[in-house]
N, C-alpha and C positions, 0 to 999 in steps of 0.2 A: 344690936341696934334695934331700937323700937321703931317700927314703921308707922305707928299711930293708926293702925287699922282695926284694932279690937272693937267689936260691936258693929262693924260694918257688915253689909250683905253683898253677895256677888252671885251673878248668873254666869256660868261658864258652859258654852256649848261645845259639842264635839269632845266631851269630857270623859268618855268611858275608857280611854286609853291614851297613850302618847303624850303630846305636848299639852293637850287640854286637861288630862287627868293630873299631870305634874303641876300645872298651874293651879288647879283646884286644891291640891294638897298644900302647895306653898302658901296660898291665901289662908286656908284653914289653920295652918300652923301659926299664923299671925293673929288669930282670933276672929277671923271673918267667918260668918255663917254662909256656906255656899250651897247653891243649887246646881247640880250637874245634869246635863242634858245629852241625850244620845237617841238614836233610833231604836237601840236594843235594850229592852228592860232587863234581859239576862246579864248583859255586860255591865249595865249600871249597878245591878245588885252586887256584882263582884267588886266593882270599883269603889263603891261607897264605903265598903269595909276597910279601905286603906286611907280614909280621910278623917282627920281629927274633928272633934266638935259634934255638931248635930246637923249633918248635911241632909239635903233632900234631893230627890231624883224626879225627873220628868222626862217622858219620851216625846220626841218630836222629829219630824222629817223636815230638814231645812230646805229641801227642794219643793216644799208645799206650803204656800202662804197661809192657808187655813190652819194647818198643823202648828205653824209658828204662833199664830194668834191664840190658839187654845193653850199652848205651852206657856206663853207670857201671862195669860190670865191665871193659870194654875200656880206658877212660880210667884207672881206678885201677891196672890192671896196667901201663900204659905209663908213668904218672907216678910210680908208687910210693905216692903219697899225694896227696890234694887238700887244700891249705891254704885256698884261696879258691874259693868258688862264686859265680859271677855268673849269676843266673837271668834269662834274657831269652827272650821268645817273641813271635812275631808275633800280632797281634790277630785275633779272630774277625771275621766280616763285619760291616760297620756296620749300624746299624738303631736305630729308636726302639721305644717300647712297642708301638704298633699293628702294626709291620711285622716284629717279631721273634718267631719261633716257639720252642717249648720246646726243640726239638733244638739250636737255636743256643746257648741258654743252657748246655746240657750240654757242648757243644764248648768254650765259653768257660771253663767251670769246670775242665775237664780241662787245657786249654792254658795258662791264666793263673793257676790256683790249685793244682790237685792235682798237676801235674807238679813244681812247686817243692817242695811238701810231700814228695813222694816222694824227690826228690833230697836234701832236708835230712835225712830220716830215715836215709838211707844214709850220708851224708857227715859230718854234724855230730858223731855220737858219736866218730869218729876225731879230729876237731878238739879235742873236749873232753879226750880222753885225752892229746893232745900239748900241751894248755894253750895253744893258739893257733889261731885260725881267723877267717875273715871270710865272712859271707854277705851278699850284696847282690842285691836284686831290682830290676830295671828295670820300673817299673809305668807310671803315667801321671798327669799333672796333673789328669785328669778324675776321679781319686779324690777330689780336694778340691773341684773345681768341675765337676760332671757336664755332659757334652755330650749334647744331645738326639739325636744320631745315633750314639752309641757306647754304648748301654745294656748290651749283653752284656759288653763289655770292662770297663766301669766296675763292673758288678756283681761280676765275678770278681776284679778287682784290688783292690777295696775289701775283699773277704774275705781276700785274700792279705795286705793291709796289717795287718789284725787278727791274723792268724796270726803274722806276723813280729814284731809288737810283743809278743805274748804269749811267744813263744819266746825273744826277746831277754833278758827278765828271768830266764829259767830257766838259760840257758847263760852269762850274763855272768860268774859267779864262776869259770868254767873258761877265761877268756881268749878267748872267742869273741864277736865283735860281730856284730850282725844289724841291717841297715838296708835301707831301700828308697829309690830315687831316682825322682822323679816328673817325667819330662821333659814339657815343653810342645812347641810346634812346632819340630821340627828338620828340617834338609834331608836327608830320607830318602825312599826309595821308598814306604814305608808312608804318609807324609803325602801323597804325590802320588796314591796310590790313593783317599784319602778326599776330597781337595779338588781341584777343577778349577783354581782360580786361586791359585797359591802366592804370587804377588805381593800379592794382597789379604790373605792370611793373614799374611805378613810385616809388612804395613802395620798390622795390628791389634795387633801386639806392641809394647809400649812401647819396646823397644830398636830397633824398626823393622828387624828382620832375623830370619831363621830361625836357630835354634841350629846351631852347628857341631858335628858328631858328634865331632871330635877333642877339642874343648874338653870335651865331656861325658865322654869316656873318661878324661881327666885328673882329673875330679872323682871318678870311681869309684876310680881309682888312689889318690888321696889318702885316701879313706875306708878303703882297705885298709892304709894306712900305720901305722907305730908312732905317729906324731903324732896319729892319729885314734883311738887305742885307747880313749878315754873317750866316744866317740860311738857309742851303741848304742840301738836302739829308735827311731831317728829315721826320718822320712819327709821327705826333702829335695826341695823343688821346684827344678827347673832349667828355667825357663820364660820367661826374659827379662822378668819382671814382668807376665806376662799374666793371672795370677790376681788378681782384684780384691778378694777378701775379706781381712780381717786375721785371721790364724790363727797 
């Protein structure tokens, strides 16, 4: 299936590993020129070797607004324009209500909410002028079904979901779609940081396995496609059936 993405450009943050890297690979396989972003130049150098085409790399700390500004200028200059923004960031430290201090919430809000808003404010107006654009944020299934050990992440990402839904209706007439994807347990380093027993986590998922990051990347690529142009304002769970509620 031709997704109609050849010749497009994409910025993918949090892309040196895990779901971000898998997304960059999936887009590149469809002919998209990608820019991948991470805090670690060393990890980016290893990651870029696994991506098709002519990818570029840029370092940035998404917890620092000035670092984001510098990265956006660098990436835009290198790509010429950004057609697709995939906003992804590592989560803040795990914690529940009693164990989480106020500073951790501030970090979570910057990392998982404000950084995406900042990138949207810079990049979306250009998408509107060109009458084509895609914004996809990788959030978490805990936005729908909160985890008692991830309250900072859930709080910030729930706010981001509201922002994206609101922005989607405003920019839709200009050919820009805005969606979020809510991953459940996937085989990533982040999951291993949170849970000691990954086999038990996999057993708790109805499909009885952890998600494959490459499968996830292909879901993102489809949402960027011409076939998905009527999908906007959606928050799509990709979690192997682990959410129990009807929503």
